[in-house]
N, C-alpha and C positions, 0 to 999 in steps of 0.2 A: 248311663250318663252321669257325670259327676254332679254333685249338688253344689253349685257355684256360690250361692248366697243364702245360707240358712239364717233364719232370724227367729228369736224366741225369747221367752221370759221364765223358763223353768217349769211351766205348766202347759203352755201352747207353743209348739214348734212348727214352723212352716219352712219348707225347703223349696228352692227354685232350681231347675236344671239349667244347662248351658244355653237353652233356647228361651229362657225367661218364662217357663211355664211352671206354675205351682205343681209340685209332684208329690209332696208328702204333707199331711196335716196331722200332727200328733196331739192328742188331748184325751184325758187330763194328765197323762204322764208323758214325759219326754221319752219316746221310744215305744209307747203303748197308749192308746190304740191308734193305728194309722188309718184315718178316715177317708183316705183316697186310694189306699192300697197301691200307690205308685202311678195311678192313672192320671194323665195330664189334665189340668184345668186350662183351657185355651183362652187366649186373648186375641181378639180380632179387630180389624179396622175396615170400615166401608167409606169410600170417598170417590166421588165422580163416577158412580156406577160400578166401581171396581171393589172387590173384597179381597182381603189378605189376612191370614193368621200370622202373627208375628213369628211363628215357628217356621213359616214358609221361606223358600228362597227369595232373595231380593232384599232381605233385611240385614243391615250391619248392626251387630249387637256388641255393646260393651257393658259387662256386668261387674260392678265393683261396689264397695261400701263408701259412704262418707267417712272421712278420716276419724279414727278413734271412736266409732259408733257401731251400733248394729242397725243402722239405717242404710238401706241400699242406695246406690247411685247408678242408675241404669240409663243407657242411651241407646235408642233404637232409631235407625234411619233407613228410609226407603226412598231412593231417588225416583223410582218409577211413579210412586204415589205422591212425590214431592212433600213428604211428611217426615218430621222428626218428633220422637216422643222421649220426654225426660220423665223418669219414674223414680219415686222414693217410696220404699216399703219398710214397715217396721211392725213388730208385735209390741204393743204398749208394754212398758217395763213392769207395769203393775196389774193392768186389766187384761183379760183374755180376748183381745181384739187385734186382728190384722188390719193395719191402716195402709192405704195406698194413695199417694198424691201423683196424679198423672197430668203432665203438661203436654199438650199437643201443639207443635209449631208448624205453621204453614210456610212451606218453602216456595210457594207460588205467589204471583203478583196479583191474583184475584181472590176475592172473598169466596169461602167455600163452606159447605156443610159436611161435617164428618160425623160418623156414628161409631162408637166404640162398643164392643160386645165382650162380655165376661161370662165364660162358661164354667160350670161347676159339676164335677163328676165324682160325687161322694159315694163312698162305700162305707156307710156308717157302721162303726164297730167291726170293720174289716169284712163286711159282707154286703152285697147288694140286695139281699132278701129283706123285704118288709120296710123299705124306706118310704118316706113321704116327702114330696116337695110341693109347696103351695104359696100363693100370694096372700100375704096377711094384710088386710086393709087397715088394721089398727096401727101397725108400725110402718106401713107402706114399704114392705120388704118382702123378699123371698126367704122362706124358712124351709130348711131340710131338717127332719127329725126322725128319730127312732129311739124308743125307750127313754133313757135318761141322757141322751145326747142331742143337742140342738145347735144348729148353725144358722145364723141370721145374716143375710146379705143385703146391703143397701148402699145408696150413694147420697151425696149432699145436694142433689137436685131438689127443686121445690116439691116435686111429686114423689120424692124418694126414688123408688124404682120406676123409671119412665116407661119401659117396655120389657116384656118378659115372655118366657115360654117354659113350661114344665113338660116333661115327656119321658117316654120309655127309652132305655138304652140297653145294648147287649142282650136283647131279647127278640127272638123271631125276626132277626135281620135289622132291627131298629138300631141306627148308629147313635142317635142322640139329638138333642135340641141344637147342638152346635151346627148341624147341617141346616137347620131352620134359619140361622143367622146369615147364611152366605148370600142371600138375595138382599140383605140390608134391612129386612123386616122380621118381626117375631110374631108368633101366632096368638099370643096372649092367653094360652091355655093355663088355667088358674090352679090346677091341682092334678097330681099324678101319684099313684102309689106303686110299690114293688121295686123293680130295678129302674131307678129314675135318675135323671139329671136335670139341670136347668141352665138357662142362659138369660142374662139381662142386657138391655141396651141403653145407651145414653147418647143423645144428640148434642153436638158442640158446633157453634158457629165460629169460624175462624176468619179474622180480618186478613187483608193482604199482607204477607210477610209478618203476620202477627201470631199470637198464641192464645190459647184458652186452657184453663186448668179445672180439673174436677177431682173429687175424692171419692173413694170407694172403700168399704170395709166389710169384714166378716167377723162377727162376734160368736164366740164359742161358749156354751154353757151346758148345764145339766137339766135345765127346765126352760119352758117358755118365759116364765117370769124373769129368769136371769138374763136371757139374751135380750129381752125387751128393755130391761134396765140398762144393759150395756149400750143398746142402740140409742136410748135417750141420753145417756152420758156422753156419747160421741157427739150427738147433735148439740148438746148444751155447751160442752167444752170446746167444740169444733174439732174436726179431725186434724186440722193443721196445728191447733194448740196441743193436741195429744202427741203428734209427731215431734213437735219441738221439745216437749218435756222429756220424751223418750230419748231424743238425741242428746239433750243436756245430761240426762242421767248416765248414759253409757260413757260419755266423755269424763264425767266425774268418777265413775266406777273404775275405768281402766287407768286413770292417773292418780288414784287415791293414795298410793304408797310413795309417790314422789321419788321414784328410783332415779339415781344418778347414773346416766349411761356414759358419761365421760366422752371419749372420742369415738365411741362405737358408731359406725356408719348409719346414716338415717334409714337406709333400706332394711337394715337388721332391726333397728328399734321399731320401725313400722310393723314388721312381721311379728315381732315380739308382742306388741299390743294387739295386733289382729289375732294372733294365736290365743291370747287370753280371752278375747271376746268370742271367738268361734268355739273354744272349749266350753265356755259358759253356756252356749246354746245347746250343748249336748249333755248338760247336767240337770237332772230332775230336782225340783225343789225339795223332794223327800230324801235326797241324799245319794241316789243312784247316779253314778258316773257311767254314761252309756258309751260303748265303744265307737259306734257310728250309726247314723240314721240315714241310710241310702237304700231305699227299697229295691233298686234295680238288681241288687245281688240275688234277690229271690229267684230271678229267672235262670240263674245258673246253679243255684245251691238249694232251692226250695226252702230256704231259711234266710235269716238276715243277721245283722250285727247289732240290732237294737236291744242289746242286753248289757248287763253289768257283769263284766269279768272282774273278780277281785284283783287279779294281777294288773290289768289295765288301769283299774281304778286306783290302786295303790301308787302306781307311777304318776298318774295325773294328780293325785292328791299331794304327792311330794313336790311336784312342780308348782302347784298352786300355793303350797305353804312357803316355798322359797320366794314366791312373788308377793306373799303377804295376804292371801285370801283365806284366812283360817276359818271364817264363818262357813264357807263351802265345805272345807275338809272335815270340820266337826260333824256336819250332817252326814258325810260319807262314812266316817268311822262309827257313828251311831247306827247307821244302816248296817254296817258290817256286824256290829254287836247283836243286831236283831236276827241276822240270817245264819250266823255260825251254827253248825250242827252240834248235836249233843256230844259227838265224838271229838269235837274240837277242831274240825277242819271245814273249809269251804268246798262246796261242789263246783263244777266247772263254771256255771254262769247262772244269772238270775234276771228275772224281769224287773222293770223299774218299780214295781209294786212290792218287790221282795219275794215273789213266787219263784219256784224252781223252774229254770228254763230248759229247753231241749238240750240233749247231750249225746255224745257218741262214746263216752267213757263207760265201759262195761263194768258191771258189779260182779260178774261171774265168769270164770274161765271154764268153758265146757270141756276142754281137753284135760286139764289137770283136776277138774271138779273142785276147784278152790275159789273161795271168796276173793275178790279184788277190791282194792281201794279205788273208787272211780274218781280220782282227783288228779290235779296238777299241784303237787305239794308247794311249789313256789308261790302259788296264790295265797296260801295261808301264811307262809313265811313273810311275804312281801307286805302284807297288811301290818304285821308287827313291826317290821323294819320302818315302814312309812309312818306308823304311829309314833315311834320314838323320834323320828325326824321332826314330826309335828311338835311333840313336847319340847324337844331341844330348841326349837325355834321360838315358841311362845310361852312355855312354862305355865300352862294353864292346868295346874295340878288337880283342881276340883273336877274338871272335865275328865281327866285321866282316871281319877278315883272311881267314877261311875262305870268305867270300862275295865277296870283292873281284873276283877274276878271273872266277869262274864265273857270277856274277850281275851285279854292278855294271858291270864293264867291257863285258861282252857286250851287256847291255841298253842302256847309254849309247852304245856304238858304233852300235847299230841306230838309236836316236833321232836321233843326229847324221846318219846316212846317209840315213834315210828322209824326205828333204825334197826339195822342188822346187829345182833348182839356180838358178833365176831368182828366184822369189819368196822363197825361204828358208823358206816355210811347210811344215809336215808334209804329206806326200802323203795322198790320201784314205784314210779308214778309216771304220769304223762308229762312231756316236756312243755316248755312255754309255747312252742309252735303247734302243739296239739297233734303232732303227726307220728309220734313214736313213744313207746313206753319202755322205761329203763331207769338207770341211775345216772342222772345228767349233771354235768359239772355246774351248769347254771343253777339248777335246783339246789345242789349242795351249797353253793355260795350264798343263795338266798336263805337257806336254813341256818347257815352260820350267822348271817345278818339278823335273822329273826330271833334266834336264841340269844345273841348278844344284846339285842334290844330288850328282850324279856328279862335278862339278868340285870340290866340297868334299871328297869322298872321295879323289879323286886327289891333291889338295893335302895331305891328311892322310897319305898314303903317300909323299909326296915326289916325285910324278910331275908336275912342273911343266908339261911339254908337254901332257900329257893334260888337266890341269886347265885350262889356257888354251884348249885346243881346245873342251872342253865348255862353258866359260863363254862363249866367242865364239859358239858355236852357240845357246846360250840367249838371248844378246843379240839375235842375228839373228832368232830366232823372235819375240821381244817386239816388235822394231821392225817386223817384217812384219805382226804382228797390228794394230799401230797404223796401218800403211799400207793394209792390205787388208781388215780386218774391222771397222774403226771407221766409223761412219756420221756424218759431219760434220753432216748436215742435222738429225740427232736428238741429236747429242752423246753417243751411246752405242755400244756394240758390237752388231754383228749376231750372229745365232746361228751362221751358217755360210756357206760358199761351196759351192754345189751344182753338180755338173757338168751341162752341157747336151749335147744330142745333137750339136751341131756342134763339140764339143771345147772349148767355152768354159766360163765360170763365171757363175753367177747368184747374187746376194746374197740370202740368206735372212734377212730382218729380223725374223722371229718372236721375240717376247720369250720367253725360256726361263729357268727358275730356275737352270739349270746355269751361267748367266753369272756367278754368284757366284765362279766360278773365277778371274776376272780379277784379283781381289785375294787370294783364299784361297791360291793357290799362288805368289804373289809377283811376277807380272810388273808389276802396277800397284798403287800405294798405295791403301788403302781410302778415303782422303780426297781423292783426285785427282778432278778434274772429270769425267773420263770414267767413272770407277767410280761416282761419286755419281749421275750421270744414268742409268747402266745399272741400278743397283739401285733407283732411284726408279721406273723403268719396270717392273721386276720386281714391285715391291710394288703399284704402282697397277693393273697390268693382269693380274696373276695371282692377286691375293687373291680368294678365293671370297666373294662378297657375299651370303651367306646367314647365318642364325643360327649355322650350324656354323663358318664361316670357314675359315682355313687357306690355304696357298699351293699352287696347282696346278703341275704340271710345266712346261707351256707353253701358249700360246694355241691353242685348238682341239684339245686333247688328247682323242683318241677312245678311248684304252685303258680298257676297262671302264667306259665312260661310262654314267651312269645318269640324267643330268638335263641339260636344255637351259638356256641362259641363264647358264652358268658357263664359265670357261675350261677347266675339267677338274675331276677329283676332287682334293681336297686330299691332299697327301702329307706324312707326318711329316718326312722328310728335307728337303724343300724349305722347309717352314715353319721348321725349325731353321737352315737356311742363311741365311734372312732374319735370324734372331736373331743368328747369327754376325757378320753385317755390322753390325748395330746395336751389338753389343758392341764390335766393332773400332773403330767411329767415336765411341763414347761418350767425352766429354771430362771429365765430372764424375760424381760418384757418383749424382746424381739422374738423369742421362741413362742411366747404366748400369742402375740399378734400374728404369727405365722399360721395359727390355727383358724384364723377368720375365714380363710377361703372355703372351709367346710360349711360355715354358716352362710356364706354367699352362695354356695352350691344349692342349699335349701331354698334360699330366696329366689334363685333363678328358676327352680323347678316348681314353684308354687303357681297356682292359677292366678290370673290377673286380679281376682278378688282377694287373694291371699290364702285361699283354701289349700290345704295339703291333703293329698290322698294317702293311701296306705303305701303304695309303691308306684314307680313310674316305668314307662317303656324304656328298655335299655338302648334303643336306637333312635327314638323320636322324643323322648322325655315326656310324652303324654301321660296323664294320670291313669293308673290301673287300680282295679278293685274298688273298694268303697272310698267315698270322698264326701265330706272330710273324715279323717280318722282322728279321734280325740287324742290318742296316744302320740300321733305325729306332732300335733300342735303343742302338747304339754312337754314333749321332749325338747322341742326348740326353746320353749320358755326356760326349762331347767338348765339347758346347756348355756344359754345366755347369762343366766344368773350365776352359774358356776364360773363362767369366764370373768364376770365382773368381780366376783369375790376372790378369785385367784389373783386378779390384778390388784385389788385392794390389799391382799395379803403381801404381795410382792412390795408394794409401796410402803406398807407398814414395816416390813423387815428391813427395807433399805433405810428407813428413817431411824429405826432403833439399833440397826447393826446386827440383828439376829439372822443367822443363815436360814435359807429356805431348803430344808432337808426333806420334808415330807409334805404330802397333801394334807393340809389341816382343814377339815370341814368345819371346825368349831370357831376358827378365827374369822368371824364375819360380823357385819353390822346387823343387829336384829331389826327385822321389819315390823312395822305396827300391825296389829291384828285388825 
């Protein structure tokens, strides 16, 4: 299930699924540890002798956010129970507390007693072994704990937690205390250890056609003292007061740069702001930009996306810099400086704490008995490229100085060195889609961009020899791309050169959306003949010719394939790359505005909450794979800013009379930091 409404503060992340069940609770890192392991926390209602979980049939659900905030706006309606529930959830922007305001509306003409039940299925530190759940009389709350992880649950009732049950789950047939709630009463069992869960209840009196409101919260900490302090803080400041301050904070945060959107349609502006906010939920305060936090993927892959891929992170950082959020990207680049290997490259992916994550990139070829570089070289190159974009935007030279030797020089030296001495192309590595190893056009384009960035940094610090060396290497990569990866017969670039069993190379001419890199990272002009032909092939052969539309990754893409007769499932990032190209080559305002339909396509395929998945079903438009994908949201942000800057450049050229001959990334208004 997609995660329709994630909320967080960079330390505590809580996700809800489409049935409005809490599914993931990450603390103290975004992406690590998941203290629910994807198991649902149920929310139930008892009224007039009937019980229903809000995930049951009979409920109409609308899951959105309040505008320009990370406060949810949830509507639940059940005609059979004659009840409507309005819920607002938020993680406090500063303290590690999940806050929930729940208003229950009586649709009947008579007064009624309603009981709400909140179930908690913790797998603390990602295992059910050795947990404890108990009622704490000092805080009038239920506490789940193990080791240095504590979770305190309470409400704003006079008695704190009014009724409760702790018990065993997933052990010798025990389903859990949520079953205890279904008769409208709880057992009051005060403590259980091992594989445990808990449920609390709250009674509300509803007047005829009236409503009653309550608040509920979960505080997360590393000790009893910490969660007890947070509990007292919520009671002192009131949960409603903390919700209000969090709502105000996010509205200020998303509008802090006062971007002028001109005539851009409201729905695009709204998704732009929503994308910034959702991307923020996926970024750890320590600097790791996490790809996606949706634990359901574990069921099909026995792994997840809650890792920091330097490639994804670099793209997200570039988008955040374009939008003016340099504080977040500085933390990301600092993180990269800490995890770069001694050899000058990044490995496939990392945990949010900087630890090396799982990988399928081999270090050894058992057939040739040779060492392999277990890398996607584009990840190293893209961090350098994005770091120059950051510096070019904000000119924070003292920040760059601290990274120059330990990150920039070491990574650039690797990019320069990791090349074939004859062809001058990069040596084989894994591609950005992580499904094949060879010499990829996208990788070569990023290496060009990374080396050009390093040359500019070296020149900035007065190191002429280094600057010349990096610039020469970049030029050699570009010319080698033209000589080895260009297909004269088709007038476009190939996807890759793939190694053969006899030690040679075979050209892979598959059309791949990542070929946009030949202009995006600078090796070739967007209006050059070879780029035009390449992008024409991308659009013609990868556009999904169904009512859904969108651009697939590459011809014959089998990843999560759900339909025949299409090149693959449409991806948000690929569709937006096509928009980037059309924006880059627009020569008039009319041509530029003609690209907006691609942004509208993204808006139409978002969930009602604004969440963007990784890809969508080519026949139904339903989300596929993880949701939200941080990269999808950041690409939308970057494309919107690129559109606005292209428009600004056009208007500037019209005013001064200068012709618009090329895509000028430097002619832009500098955003505040």
